[in-house]
C-alpha positions as CSV (number, residue, x, y, z in Angstrom):
1,M,1.0,4.5,28.8
2,S,-2.4,2.8,29.2
3,L,-3.2,-0.2,27.1
4,T,-6.4,1.5,25.8
5,R,-4.3,4.4,24.5
6,S,-1.8,2.1,23.0
7,I,-4.4,0.1,21.1
8,G,-5.6,3.3,19.6
9,D,-2.2,4.1,18.5
10,T,-2.0,1.0,16.3
11,R,-4.1,3.0,13.8
12,G,-1.3,5.5,13.4
13,P,1.5,5.6,10.8
14,H,4.2,4.5,13.3
15,F,2.5,1.2,13.9
16,Y,2.2,0.4,10.2
17,A,5.8,1.5,9.6
18,E,7.0,-1.0,12.3
19,M,4.7,-3.7,10.9
20,G,6.1,-3.1,7.5
21,E,9.6,-3.5,9.0
22,L,8.6,-6.8,10.5
23,I,7.0,-8.1,7.2
24,S,10.3,-7.2,5.3
25,N,12.3,-9.1,7.8
26,S,10.4,-12.4,7.4
27,G,13.0,-15.2,7.1
28,D,15.7,-12.9,8.6
29,E,17.6,-13.4,11.9
30,H,16.2,-10.1,13.2
31,F,12.5,-11.2,12.7
32,A,12.1,-12.2,16.4
33,A,13.8,-9.0,17.7
34,N,11.5,-6.9,15.4
35,M,8.4,-8.7,16.7
36,L,9.5,-8.2,20.3
37,H,10.1,-4.5,19.6
38,L,6.7,-4.1,18.0
39,V,4.6,-6.0,20.6
40,D,6.4,-4.6,23.7
41,K,5.3,-1.1,23.0
42,W,1.7,-2.2,23.5
43,V,1.9,-5.2,25.8
44,P,5.1,-5.3,27.9
45,I,7.1,-8.6,27.4
46,H,10.5,-9.6,28.2
47,L,11.1,-12.4,25.8
48,V,9.6,-13.9,22.6
49,D,10.3,-17.5,21.2
50,L,9.2,-18.5,17.7
51,S,8.9,-22.2,17.1
52,E,7.6,-24.6,14.6
53,W,6.2,-28.0,15.8
54,T,5.7,-31.1,13.7
55,L,3.2,-33.4,15.2
56,D,2.1,-37.0,14.6
57,E,-1.6,-36.5,15.1
58,L,-2.5,-40.2,14.8
59,R,-0.3,-41.1,17.8
60,D,-0.8,-37.8,19.7
61,R,2.9,-37.0,19.8
62,V,5.6,-34.5,18.9
63,L,7.9,-35.4,16.1
64,D,10.0,-32.2,16.2
65,I,10.2,-28.7,17.6
66,K,12.4,-26.2,15.8
67,L,13.3,-22.8,17.3
68,L,13.1,-20.3,14.5
69,G,14.0,-17.3,16.6
70,S,14.3,-15.8,20.0
71,A,14.9,-12.3,21.4
72,G,14.6,-10.6,24.7
73,L,16.1,-10.3,28.2
74,K,16.7,-14.0,28.7
75,Q,18.6,-13.5,32.0
76,D,15.2,-12.5,33.6
77,L,13.6,-15.8,32.6
78,S,14.9,-19.0,34.2
79,V,15.2,-22.1,32.2
80,P,15.1,-25.4,34.1
81,Q,18.1,-27.8,33.6
82,T,15.9,-31.0,33.4
83,L,13.4,-31.1,30.6
84,H,10.5,-33.5,30.4
85,P,9.9,-35.5,27.1
86,L,8.4,-33.3,24.3
87,N,5.2,-35.4,24.5
88,D,4.6,-34.2,28.1
89,H,4.7,-30.5,27.0
90,P,1.7,-28.5,28.4
91,L,0.9,-27.0,25.1
92,L,0.6,-30.4,23.2
93,R,-2.9,-31.5,24.2
94,E,-4.5,-28.2,23.1
95,M,-2.6,-28.1,19.8
96,L,-3.4,-31.7,18.7
97,R,-7.0,-31.2,17.7
98,M,-7.0,-27.4,17.0
99,Q,-8.7,-26.2,13.8
100,D,-8.6,-22.5,14.2
101,P,-5.8,-20.2,15.7
102,L,-5.4,-20.4,19.3
103,L,-4.4,-18.2,22.2
104,I,-3.1,-20.2,25.1
105,Q,-2.3,-18.5,28.4
106,M,0.0,-20.2,30.9
107,K,0.5,-18.6,34.3
108,A,3.9,-18.9,36.0
109,K,4.3,-22.0,38.1
110,A,7.0,-22.3,40.7
111,N,9.4,-25.2,40.3
112,S,8.1,-25.9,36.7
113,T,10.1,-28.6,34.9
114,H,9.1,-27.4,31.5
115,P,10.9,-24.8,29.3
116,R,10.0,-21.3,30.5
117,G,7.3,-22.8,32.7
118,S,8.2,-20.6,35.7
119,S,7.3,-17.5,33.7
120,H,3.9,-16.0,32.6
121,Q,3.4,-16.7,29.0
122,C,0.9,-16.1,26.1
123,N,1.1,-18.5,23.1
124,L,-0.3,-17.7,19.8
125,V,-0.7,-20.9,17.7
126,S,-1.7,-21.5,14.0
127,R,-2.1,-24.7,12.1
128,Q,-0.9,-25.9,8.7
129,S,-1.5,-29.6,8.1
130,N,0.6,-31.4,10.8
131,R,2.6,-28.2,11.6
132,R,2.0,-25.7,14.3
133,C,3.6,-22.3,14.3
134,V,3.9,-20.9,17.8
135,I,4.7,-17.4,19.0
136,S,5.4,-17.4,22.7
137,F,5.5,-14.2,24.7
138,Y,6.9,-14.2,28.3
139,R,7.0,-12.2,31.5
140,P,9.1,-13.1,34.5
141,P,7.1,-14.4,37.6
142,T,8.1,-11.4,39.6
143,Q,5.6,-9.2,37.4
144,R,1.9,-9.6,37.0
145,G,0.4,-12.0,34.5
146,F,-1.2,-10.9,31.3
147,S,-4.6,-9.0,31.8
148,L,-7.8,-9.8,29.9
149,A,-7.3,-6.6,28.0
150,E,-3.8,-7.6,27.0
151,L,-4.8,-11.0,26.0
152,S,-7.7,-9.6,23.9
153,F,-5.2,-7.2,22.2
154,L,-2.7,-10.0,21.5
155,K,-5.6,-12.2,20.1
156,C,-6.5,-9.4,17.6
157,L,-2.9,-8.8,16.7
158,S,-2.5,-12.6,16.1
159,D,-4.5,-12.2,12.8
160,T,-1.5,-10.4,11.5
161,L,1.4,-12.0,13.4
162,L,0.5,-15.6,12.8
163,P,0.5,-15.4,8.9
164,L,3.9,-13.6,9.2
165,M,5.2,-16.3,11.5
166,E,4.0,-19.0,8.9
167,R,5.8,-17.1,6.2
168,H,8.9,-16.8,8.3
169,A,8.9,-20.5,8.9
170,Q,8.3,-21.3,5.2
171,I,11.2,-19.0,4.1
172,L,13.6,-20.7,6.4
173,R,12.5,-24.1,5.1
174,Q,13.0,-23.0,1.6
175,A,16.3,-21.5,2.4
176,H,17.3,-24.9,3.8
177,H,16.2,-26.7,0.7
178,T,17.9,-24.3,-1.7
179,E,21.3,-23.9,-0.1
180,T,22.9,-25.3,-3.3
181,E,21.3,-22.6,-5.5
182,P,23.5,-19.8,-6.8
183,A,24.0,-17.0,-4.3
184,H,22.7,-14.4,-6.7
185,N,19.4,-16.3,-7.3
186,L,18.8,-16.4,-3.6
187,L,19.6,-12.7,-3.2
188,E,17.2,-11.8,-6.1
189,Q,14.4,-13.8,-4.5
190,S,14.9,-12.3,-1.1
191,Q,14.8,-8.8,-2.4
192,L,11.6,-9.5,-4.3
193,Q,10.0,-11.0,-1.3
194,R,10.8,-8.0,0.9
195,E,9.5,-5.7,-1.8
196,F,6.3,-7.7,-2.1
197,Y,5.6,-7.5,1.6
198,K,6.4,-3.9,1.7
199,R,3.8,-3.2,-1.1
200,L,1.2,-5.3,0.8
201,S,1.8,-3.4,4.0
202,L,1.6,0.0,2.2
203,S,-1.5,-1.0,0.5
204,D,-3.1,-2.4,3.8
205,I,-4.0,-5.6,2.1
206,T,-4.1,-9.0,3.7
207,L,-3.4,-12.1,1.7
208,S,-3.5,-15.7,3.0
209,A,-0.3,-17.7,3.2
210,R,-1.3,-19.7,0.1
211,E,-2.3,-16.5,-1.8
212,Q,1.1,-15.0,-0.9
213,E,2.9,-18.1,-2.1
214,V,1.1,-18.2,-5.4
215,C,1.8,-14.5,-6.1
216,L,5.4,-14.8,-5.3
217,G,5.7,-18.0,-7.4
218,L,4.2,-16.2,-10.4
219,L,6.4,-13.0,-9.8
220,T,9.6,-15.2,-9.8
221,G,8.6,-16.7,-13.2
222,G,6.9,-19.9,-12.0
223,T,4.1,-21.5,-14.0
224,V,0.8,-22.7,-12.6
225,P,1.8,-26.5,-12.9
226,Q,5.2,-25.7,-11.3
227,I,3.7,-23.8,-8.3
228,A,1.0,-26.6,-8.0
229,E,3.6,-29.3,-7.8
230,K,5.7,-27.3,-5.3
231,L,2.7,-26.8,-3.0
232,S,1.3,-30.3,-3.6
233,V,-2.1,-29.0,-4.8
234,K,-4.1,-29.0,-8.0
235,N,-3.7,-26.6,-10.9
236,S,-7.2,-25.4,-10.2
237,S,-6.4,-24.6,-6.7
238,I,-3.5,-22.3,-7.8
239,E,-5.9,-20.6,-10.2
240,T,-8.4,-20.1,-7.3
241,Y,-5.7,-18.7,-5.0
242,L,-4.6,-16.4,-7.9
243,K,-8.2,-15.1,-8.5
244,R,-8.7,-14.5,-4.8
245,A,-5.4,-12.6,-4.4
246,A,-6.1,-10.6,-7.7
247,A,-9.6,-9.6,-6.4
248,K,-8.0,-8.3,-3.1
249,L,-5.2,-6.4,-5.0
250,G,-7.6,-5.0,-7.6
251,V,-5.6,-6.5,-10.6
252,S,-6.1,-9.1,-13.3
253,G,-3.8,-12.0,-13.9
254,R,0.0,-12.2,-13.9
255,H,0.5,-9.0,-15.8
256,G,-1.7,-7.1,-13.4
257,L,0.2,-8.6,-10.5
258,A,3.5,-7.4,-12.1
259,K,2.1,-3.9,-12.6
260,W,0.9,-3.8,-9.0
261,M,4.3,-4.9,-7.8
262,V,6.1,-1.9,-9.5
263,G,3.3,0.5,-8.4
264,A,1.8,1.0,-11.9
């Protein structure tokens, strides 16, 4: 199947169904596998890594890299035994001063000493404060690198994939911080999140990460001051995010949001 035809197919119901499945699996162990399944149909890839970087921007260094998911034919992609320090990673320089989302292409290099460096890769990167969410797609060096058309398609798709990646990372952080909560509370929150993302997908509405956080906070019974404290922002900022989300959803306030959630 040609890439041009494939891109056209993304307007069809199958693409949105698969995107909805990906959205509903944010924070789930199958998230990376679902992303691989979705992207591979339009741009052939063998492996996807999802990672979250924490940077010390004042000292131009990496504080931590967490792998938040991985899926694919790992046996086709060699991983070097000796790894350089994180601060020597080839992605770091471009990620330090970024303001807008990036697409970073790295062609396969023989005898690379960096993780996956001997494979062709396309990295989609977003920024939230000192964190960087990274989606890395790989091809083995025996295959051709990513074409300009494929890179352009992935850049367009990044508008959807990167916010989902940010949400995936956030859910995993929240799960880590709330491990002591009763299991039934966590289950209820997970079910509500999945239903919320499913409704967004069916409505073909895009909310920012902050707008999603505020909507979910209100739907789970949180107050404006509580959500503001949790997100470390002012109450007025929460009100602004809610107004923006409500305008996109075509509702008014918390009650309208609840009605939208149940399809009323």
